[in-house]
ZADO-1210 file (C-alpha; in nm, 4 decimals, padded with zeros to 6 digits):
<atoms>
<atom x="18.8723" y="13.4311" z="12.7101" code="MET" pos="1"/>
<atom x="19.2249" y="13.5265" z="12.8093" code="ALA" pos="2"/>
<atom x="19.3836" y="13.3685" z="13.1165" code="ALA" pos="3"/>
<atom x="19.7106" y="13.4130" z="13.3020" code="ALA" pos="4"/>
<atom x="19.7619" y="13.0365" z="13.2726" code="THR" pos="5"/>
<atom x="19.5652" y="12.7731" z="13.0882" code="LEU" pos="6"/>
<atom x="19.5107" y="12.5868" z="13.4158" code="GLU" pos="7"/>
<atom x="19.3419" y="12.8949" z="13.5635" code="GLN" pos="8"/>
<atom x="19.1305" y="12.9223" z="13.2488" code="GLY" pos="9"/>
<atom x="19.0086" y="12.5647" z="13.2857" code="VAL" pos="10"/>
<atom x="18.9256" y="12.6179" z="13.6543" code="ALA" pos="11"/>
<atom x="18.7352" y="12.9373" z="13.5651" code="TRP" pos="12"/>
<atom x="18.5333" y="12.7527" z="13.3010" code="CYS" pos="13"/>
<atom x="18.4389" y="12.4757" z="13.5409" code="GLU" pos="14"/>
<atom x="18.3397" y="12.7195" z="13.8163" code="ALA" pos="15"/>
<atom x="18.1620" y="12.9785" z="13.5991" code="THR" pos="16"/>
<atom x="18.0092" y="12.7809" z="13.3137" code="LEU" pos="17"/>
<atom x="17.9768" y="12.4464" z="13.4897" code="GLY" pos="18"/>
<atom x="18.1638" y="12.2419" z="13.2291" code="VAL" pos="19"/>
<atom x="18.5196" y="12.1355" z="13.1536" code="THR" pos="20"/>
<atom x="18.6497" y="12.2750" z="12.8252" code="PRO" pos="21"/>
<atom x="18.7533" y="12.0345" z="12.5540" code="GLY" pos="22"/>
<atom x="19.1050" y="11.9904" z="12.4211" code="PRO" pos="23"/>
<atom x="19.2818" y="12.2535" z="12.2186" code="GLY" pos="24"/>
<atom x="19.6444" y="12.2785" z="12.1192" code="GLY" pos="25"/>
<atom x="19.9557" y="12.4891" z="12.0806" code="ARG" pos="26"/>
<atom x="20.0145" y="12.7787" z="11.8418" code="HIS" pos="27"/>
<atom x="20.3801" y="12.7738" z="11.7389" code="ALA" pos="28"/>
<atom x="20.3397" y="13.1053" z="11.5566" code="LEU" pos="29"/>
<atom x="20.2362" y="13.2954" z="11.8696" code="MET" pos="30"/>
<atom x="20.3682" y="13.0951" z="12.1642" code="GLY" pos="31"/>
<atom x="20.0178" y="13.0385" z="12.3027" code="THR" pos="32"/>
<atom x="19.7971" y="12.7410" z="12.3811" code="HIS" pos="33"/>
<atom x="19.4243" y="12.6976" z="12.4286" code="ASN" pos="34"/>
<atom x="19.1229" y="12.4915" z="12.5313" code="ARG" pos="35"/>
<atom x="18.7970" y="12.4999" z="12.3364" code="LEU" pos="36"/>
<atom x="18.4240" y="12.4725" z="12.4045" code="LEU" pos="37"/>
<atom x="18.1485" y="12.4475" z="12.1454" code="LYS" pos="38"/>
<atom x="17.8789" y="12.7141" z="12.2046" code="ILE" pos="39"/>
<atom x="17.7047" y="12.7056" z="11.8663" code="ALA" pos="40"/>
<atom x="17.3368" y="12.7737" z="11.7938" code="THR" pos="41"/>
<atom x="17.1381" y="12.8210" z="11.4744" code="SER" pos="42"/>
<atom x="17.2047" y="13.1957" z="11.5118" code="VAL" pos="43"/>
<atom x="17.5796" y="13.1453" z="11.5683" code="PHE" pos="44"/>
<atom x="17.6662" y="12.8293" z="11.3739" code="PRO" pos="45"/>
<atom x="18.0066" y="12.6763" z="11.4487" code="ASP" pos="46"/>
<atom x="18.0698" y="12.9213" z="11.7347" code="ALA" pos="47"/>
<atom x="18.3120" y="12.8119" z="12.0030" code="TYR" pos="48"/>
<atom x="18.4664" y="12.9657" z="12.3141" code="LEU" pos="49"/>
<atom x="18.8439" y="12.9762" z="12.3230" code="GLU" pos="50"/>
<atom x="19.0337" y="12.9927" z="12.6495" code="ILE" pos="51"/>
<atom x="19.3836" y="13.1110" z="12.5601" code="ILE" pos="52"/>
<atom x="19.7025" y="13.1817" z="12.7513" code="ALA" pos="53"/>
<atom x="20.0720" y="13.2314" z="12.6888" code="ILE" pos="54"/>
<atom x="20.2402" y="12.8909" z="12.6685" code="ASP" pos="55"/>
<atom x="20.5300" y="12.8939" z="12.9184" code="PRO" pos="56"/>
<atom x="20.6976" y="12.6081" z="12.7302" code="ALA" pos="57"/>
<atom x="20.7027" y="12.7915" z="12.3960" code="ALA" pos="58"/>
<atom x="20.9509" y="13.0483" z="12.2689" code="PRO" pos="59"/>
<atom x="20.8121" y="13.4000" z="12.2170" code="PRO" pos="60"/>
<atom x="20.7086" y="13.5130" z="11.8687" code="PRO" pos="61"/>
<atom x="20.9884" y="13.6466" z="11.6555" code="LEU" pos="62"/>
<atom x="21.0195" y="14.0290" z="11.6715" code="PRO" pos="63"/>
<atom x="20.8682" y="14.2661" z="11.5907" code="PRO" pos="64"/>
<atom x="20.5436" y="14.0676" z="11.6160" code="ARG" pos="65"/>
<atom x="20.3625" y="14.0560" z="11.9482" code="ARG" pos="66"/>
<atom x="20.1130" y="13.7927" z="12.0544" code="ARG" pos="67"/>
<atom x="19.7567" y="13.8167" z="11.9298" code="TRP" pos="68"/>
<atom x="19.4663" y="13.9588" z="12.1315" code="PHE" pos="69"/>
<atom x="19.6874" y="14.1862" z="12.3412" code="GLY" pos="70"/>
<atom x="19.8309" y="13.8998" z="12.5451" code="LEU" pos="71"/>
<atom x="20.1715" y="14.0666" z="12.5700" code="ASP" pos="72"/>
<atom x="20.0286" y="14.3816" z="12.7296" code="GLU" pos="73"/>
<atom x="20.1531" y="14.4120" z="13.0906" code="PRO" pos="74"/>
<atom x="19.8270" y="14.5751" z="13.2019" code="ALA" pos="75"/>
<atom x="19.6213" y="14.2837" z="13.0704" code="LEU" pos="76"/>
<atom x="19.8488" y="14.0238" z="13.2259" code="GLN" pos="77"/>
<atom x="19.8276" y="14.2071" z="13.5578" code="SER" pos="78"/>
<atom x="19.4458" y="14.2056" z="13.5444" code="ARG" pos="79"/>
<atom x="19.4416" y="13.8370" z="13.4558" code="LEU" pos="80"/>
<atom x="19.6638" y="13.7520" z="13.7531" code="ARG" pos="81"/>
<atom x="19.4674" y="13.9681" z="13.9945" code="GLU" pos="82"/>
<atom x="19.1069" y="13.9195" z="13.8782" code="ALA" pos="83"/>
<atom x="19.1176" y="13.5950" z="13.6825" code="GLY" pos="84"/>
<atom x="19.0250" y="13.5107" z="13.3236" code="PRO" pos="85"/>
<atom x="18.8259" y="13.7640" z="13.1262" code="ARG" pos="86"/>
<atom x="18.6551" y="13.8156" z="12.7942" code="LEU" pos="87"/>
<atom x="18.8855" y="14.0299" z="12.5784" code="VAL" pos="88"/>
<atom x="18.7894" y="13.9834" z="12.2145" code="HIS" pos="89"/>
<atom x="18.6147" y="13.7766" z="11.9511" code="PHE" pos="90"/>
<atom x="18.7061" y="13.6373" z="11.6116" code="VAL" pos="91"/>
<atom x="18.4797" y="13.6265" z="11.3075" code="ALA" pos="92"/>
<atom x="18.5064" y="13.3984" z="11.0067" code="ARG" pos="93"/>
<atom x="18.5541" y="13.5626" z="10.6665" code="SER" pos="94"/>
<atom x="18.4816" y="13.3996" z="10.3299" code="PRO" pos="95"/>
<atom x="18.7222" y="13.6436" z="10.1599" code="ASP" pos="96"/>
<atom x="18.9884" y="13.7689" z="10.3970" code="LEU" pos="97"/>
<atom x="19.1725" y="13.9871" z="10.1476" code="ASP" pos="98"/>
<atom x="18.8550" y="14.1677" z="10.0394" code="ALA" pos="99"/>
<atom x="18.7502" y="14.2289" z="10.4001" code="HIS" pos="100"/>
<atom x="19.0986" y="14.3567" z="10.4858" code="ARG" pos="101"/>
<atom x="19.0896" y="14.6053" z="10.1988" code="ALA" pos="102"/>
<atom x="18.7428" y="14.7239" z="10.2963" code="ALA" pos="103"/>
<atom x="18.8428" y="14.7745" z="10.6604" code="LEU" pos="104"/>
<atom x="19.1472" y="14.9775" z="10.5574" code="ILE" pos="105"/>
<atom x="18.9258" y="15.1910" z="10.3349" code="GLU" pos="106"/>
<atom x="18.6963" y="15.2405" z="10.6340" code="ALA" pos="107"/>
<atom x="18.9866" y="15.3836" z="10.8341" code="GLY" pos="108"/>
<atom x="19.0753" y="15.0753" z="11.0368" code="GLN" pos="109"/>
<atom x="19.4107" y="14.9015" z="11.0812" code="ALA" pos="110"/>
<atom x="19.3264" y="14.5310" z="11.0686" code="PRO" pos="111"/>
<atom x="19.6833" y="14.4145" z="11.0146" code="GLY" pos="112"/>
<atom x="19.8282" y="14.1707" z="10.7650" code="ASP" pos="113"/>
<atom x="19.6998" y="13.8311" z="10.6550" code="ALA" pos="114"/>
<atom x="19.9179" y="13.5712" z="10.8285" code="VAL" pos="115"/>
<atom x="19.9137" y="13.1937" z="10.7754" code="ALA" pos="116"/>
<atom x="19.8777" y="12.9881" z="11.0930" code="ALA" pos="117"/>
<atom x="19.8176" y="12.6257" z="11.1839" code="SER" pos="118"/>
<atom x="19.8238" y="12.3765" z="11.4663" code="ARG" pos="119"/>
<atom x="19.8237" y="11.9964" z="11.4770" code="PRO" pos="120"/>
<atom x="19.5231" y="11.8037" z="11.6101" code="THR" pos="121"/>
<atom x="19.4382" y="11.4374" z="11.6496" code="ALA" pos="122"/>
<atom x="19.2239" y="11.4666" z="11.3348" code="ALA" pos="123"/>
<atom x="19.4955" y="11.6362" z="11.1291" code="GLY" pos="124"/>
<atom x="19.6369" y="11.9821" z="11.0738" code="LEU" pos="125"/>
<atom x="19.4117" y="12.2834" z="11.1252" code="LEU" pos="126"/>
<atom x="19.5107" y="12.5694" z="10.8955" code="SER" pos="127"/>
<atom x="19.3847" y="12.9238" z="10.8593" code="TRP" pos="128"/>
<atom x="19.4751" y="13.2773" z="10.7532" code="ARG" pos="129"/>
<atom x="19.4180" y="13.5507" z="11.0082" code="ILE" pos="130"/>
<atom x="19.4502" y="13.9296" z="11.0144" code="LEU" pos="131"/>
<atom x="19.7100" y="14.0308" z="11.2731" code="LEU" pos="132"/>
<atom x="19.8680" y="14.3598" z="11.3685" code="ARG" pos="133"/>
<atom x="20.2375" y="14.3522" z="11.4548" code="GLU" pos="134"/>
<atom x="20.1628" y="14.5271" z="11.7848" code="ASP" pos="135"/>
<atom x="19.9069" y="14.2600" z="11.8829" code="GLY" pos="136"/>
<atom x="19.6415" y="14.5296" z="11.9170" code="GLY" pos="137"/>
<atom x="19.2683" y="14.5046" z="11.8582" code="MET" pos="138"/>
<atom x="19.0536" y="14.7640" z="11.6839" code="GLY" pos="139"/>
<atom x="18.7771" y="14.9609" z="11.8567" code="CYS" pos="140"/>
<atom x="18.8908" y="14.8422" z="12.2033" code="ALA" pos="141"/>
<atom x="18.8185" y="14.4847" z="12.0970" code="GLY" pos="142"/>
<atom x="18.4763" y="14.5430" z="11.9380" code="ALA" pos="143"/>
<atom x="18.6217" y="14.5142" z="11.5870" code="LEU" pos="144"/>
<atom x="18.6618" y="14.1387" z="11.5422" code="PRO" pos="145"/>
<atom x="18.9793" y="13.9775" z="11.4280" code="THR" pos="146"/>
<atom x="18.9000" y="13.8093" z="11.0970" code="LEU" pos="147"/>
<atom x="19.0168" y="13.4675" z="10.9883" code="LEU" pos="148"/>
<atom x="18.9548" y="13.2394" z="10.6932" code="GLN" pos="149"/>
<atom x="18.9730" y="12.8646" z="10.7485" code="TRP" pos="150"/>
<atom x="19.1733" y="12.6590" z="10.5019" code="GLN" pos="151"/>
<atom x="18.9802" y="12.3337" z="10.5165" code="GLY" pos="152"/>
<atom x="18.7922" y="12.1919" z="10.8142" code="ALA" pos="153"/>
<atom x="18.6354" y="12.4152" z="11.0786" code="HIS" pos="154"/>
<atom x="18.7349" y="12.2986" z="11.4301" code="PRO" pos="155"/>
<atom x="18.3819" y="12.3230" z="11.5729" code="ALA" pos="156"/>
<atom x="18.2683" y="12.0487" z="11.3378" code="GLN" pos="157"/>
<atom x="18.4615" y="11.7958" z="11.5459" code="ALA" pos="158"/>
<atom x="18.3590" y="11.9329" z="11.8874" code="MET" pos="159"/>
<atom x="18.0850" y="11.7678" z="12.0941" code="PRO" pos="160"/>
<atom x="17.7979" y="11.9741" z="12.2305" code="ASP" pos="161"/>
<atom x="17.9061" y="12.1199" z="12.5629" code="SER" pos="162"/>
<atom x="17.5781" y="12.2166" z="12.7280" code="GLY" pos="163"/>
<atom x="17.6791" y="12.5830" z="12.6958" code="VAL" pos="164"/>
<atom x="17.5311" y="12.7948" z="12.4170" code="ILE" pos="165"/>
<atom x="17.5839" y="13.1535" z="12.3080" code="LEU" pos="166"/>
<atom x="17.2467" y="13.3292" z="12.3311" code="GLN" pos="167"/>
<atom x="17.3469" y="13.6849" z="12.2420" code="ALA" pos="168"/>
<atom x="17.6489" y="13.8915" z="12.1458" code="LEU" pos="169"/>
<atom x="17.6428" y="14.2724" z="12.1626" code="ALA" pos="170"/>
<atom x="17.9068" y="14.5255" z="12.0579" code="LEU" pos="171"/>
<atom x="17.9587" y="14.8874" z="12.1556" code="ARG" pos="172"/>
<atom x="18.1989" y="15.1199" z="11.9770" code="GLY" pos="173"/>
<atom x="18.1985" y="14.9464" z="11.6379" code="LEU" pos="174"/>
<atom x="18.1481" y="15.2055" z="11.3618" code="PRO" pos="175"/>
<atom x="17.8335" y="15.1553" z="11.1527" code="ASP" pos="176"/>
<atom x="18.0409" y="15.1314" z="10.8366" code="ARG" pos="177"/>
<atom x="18.2411" y="14.8416" z="10.9790" code="CYS" pos="178"/>
<atom x="17.9295" y="14.6659" z="11.1017" code="SER" pos="179"/>
<atom x="17.7737" y="14.6934" z="10.7568" code="THR" pos="180"/>
<atom x="18.0746" y="14.5675" z="10.5620" code="LEU" pos="181"/>
<atom x="18.1354" y="14.2735" z="10.7978" code="LEU" pos="182"/>
<atom x="17.7722" y="14.1644" z="10.8185" code="GLY" pos="183"/>
<atom x="17.8002" y="13.9858" z="11.1574" code="LEU" pos="184"/>
<atom x="17.4620" y="13.8069" z="11.1514" code="PRO" pos="185"/>
<atom x="17.2984" y="13.7767" z="11.4910" code="GLY" pos="186"/>
<atom x="17.5304" y="14.0317" z="11.6532" code="VAL" pos="187"/>
<atom x="17.3755" y="14.3468" z="11.8037" code="ALA" pos="188"/>
<atom x="17.5681" y="14.6713" z="11.7543" code="THR" pos="189"/>
<atom x="17.4642" y="14.9275" z="12.0149" code="LEU" pos="190"/>
<atom x="17.5081" y="15.3038" z="11.9985" code="ALA" pos="191"/>
<atom x="17.5227" y="15.3745" z="12.3702" code="GLU" pos="192"/>
<atom x="17.8500" y="15.3882" z="12.5593" code="ALA" pos="193"/>
<atom x="17.9626" y="15.0863" z="12.7544" code="GLY" pos="194"/>
<atom x="18.1890" y="14.7843" z="12.7494" code="VAL" pos="195"/>
<atom x="18.2917" y="14.6837" z="12.3970" code="PRO" pos="196"/>
<atom x="18.1661" y="14.3235" z="12.4125" code="ILE" pos="197"/>
<atom x="17.8821" y="14.1607" z="12.6058" code="THR" pos="198"/>
<atom x="17.8189" y="13.7887" z="12.5603" code="ALA" pos="199"/>
<atom x="17.5231" y="13.6046" z="12.7131" code="THR" pos="200"/>
<atom x="17.5310" y="13.2275" z="12.7604" code="PHE" pos="201"/>
<atom x="17.2941" y="12.9563" z="12.8700" code="THR" pos="202"/>
<atom x="17.4868" y="12.7092" z="13.0879" code="THR" pos="203"/>
<atom x="17.4166" y="12.4152" z="13.3199" code="PRO" pos="204"/>
<atom x="17.4401" y="12.6740" z="13.6000" code="GLN" pos="205"/>
<atom x="17.1914" y="12.9158" z="13.4437" code="GLY" pos="206"/>
<atom x="17.2468" y="13.2338" z="13.2474" code="GLU" pos="207"/>
<atom x="17.5983" y="13.3774" z="13.2498" code="VAL" pos="208"/>
<atom x="17.6844" y="13.7232" z="13.1115" code="VAL" pos="209"/>
<atom x="18.0451" y="13.8079" z="13.0311" code="LEU" pos="210"/>
<atom x="18.1682" y="14.1586" z="12.9596" code="ARG" pos="211"/>
<atom x="18.5043" y="14.2662" z="12.8194" code="SER" pos="212"/>
</atoms>
């Protein structure tokens, strides 16, 4: 979930999902900060919802790199200010980031370069490698996930259950070849036209459906 400010993201989570998101941290690489919420099930193990916003206290990323997930796009920031937080993308874990990157390039995609990132937590440093494009763009209007490979502990392992769970995740506009090479267990890839991402949650306030 992208938000104009992290405070607005927290308020959205409390009003829409009925829970307060857990702590997150700051990303020095990208000048962003986040709050996190565990939404894992047996179908989506270790899944979590990230509420992310530009950190006003952080310097911008060094050029020519733009912030991940399209956060530097004026049109997106305008929508976030006017309509509130929204689902924009999702990230998938890769066991072999370099192999997946090569396969996506062969399939005609532009997944970006593997970039090392980290952030400090109370339990120690979280480290990962993530595929990022210099323009901050997302493939297939967001339906092609950004891939990352954790270097050590997965953050969801330290998160308490939130009372919110991800029941279903559906994608539109992801080429069959990409779906096959990524695997994406539990994710439905739909042929019909529509919004790129639909996520269905069970929450303390009932079912909630988010669309990108």
